C-alpha positions in Angstrom: 9.9 19.4 -0.7 6.9 18.6 1.4 8.1 15.2 2.3 11.6 16.4 3.3 10.0 19.2 5.4 7.7 16.7 7.2 10.5 14.3 8.0 12.7 17.1 9.4 9.7 18.4 11.5 8.6 15.0 12.9 10.1 14.0 16.3 12.5 11.1 16.6 10.6 7.9 16.5 7.8 9.6 14.6 6.5 8.4 11.3 5.4 10.1 8.1 3.2 8.5 5.5 4.0 9.5 1.9 1.0 8.7 -0.4 0.3 9.5 -4.0 -2.3 8.5 -6.6 0.4 8.0 -9.2 1.9 4.6 -10.4 4.9 6.2 -12.0 8.3 5.5 -10.4 9.4 9.1 -10.7 6.6 10.0 -8.3 6.7 7.1 -6.0 9.8 5.0 -5.2 12.3 7.5 -6.7 10.9 10.4 -4.6 11.3 8.3 -1.5 14.8 7.2 -2.5 15.9 10.8 -3.1 14.6 11.8 0.3 16.3 9.0 2.0 19.5 10.1 0.5 19.1 13.8 1.6 17.6 13.5 5.1 19.7 11.6 7.6 18.3 9.0 10.1 15.2 8.1 8.2 14.3 4.5 7.3 11.4 2.8 5.5 8.8 0.9 7.5 7.1 -2.0 5.9 3.3 -1.6 5.6 0.4 -3.6 4.1 -2.5 -1.8 2.4 -4.6 -4.9 1.7 -5.2 -7.7 4.0 -3.5 -10.9 2.7 -0.8 -9.0 0.8 2.8 -9.2 1.9 4.1 -6.1 3.8 6.2 -3.8 1.6 8.2 -0.7 2.0 6.4 0.8 -1.1 2.8 -0.5 -1.1 0.6 -0.2 -4.2 -3.0 -0.5 -5.0 -4.0 -1.2 -8.6 -7.4 -0.7 -10.3 -7.3 -4.1 -12.0 -6.3 -6.0 -8.8 -7.9 -4.1 -6.0 -10.9 -2.3 -7.6 -9.6 1.1 -6.4 -7.8 4.0 -7.9 -4.0 3.5 -8.3 -2.2 4.4 -5.1 1.3 4.3 -3.7 2.2 4.6 0.1 5.5 4.5 1.9 5.8 4.8 5.6 9.0 6.5 6.8 10.4 6.7 10.3 12.8 9.4 11.8 15.2 7.3 13.9 17.0 10.1 15.7 
């Protein structure tokens, strides 16, 4: 609900960063997919959390690879 509200509140051309410390699909990509289906004129924007990694529309940090807590981030832009 917070992500949906943020996307409806941001001005056209604005971006919202959805971030969570969960690695579970139900709390990461599936949340973003549900919001994209319910809020019109919103697209994913590729981002890169770690220098040298490929940009992704759902970026992740892993404890065993990055020495951090597990993280997920998706950048969403309101187009109109």
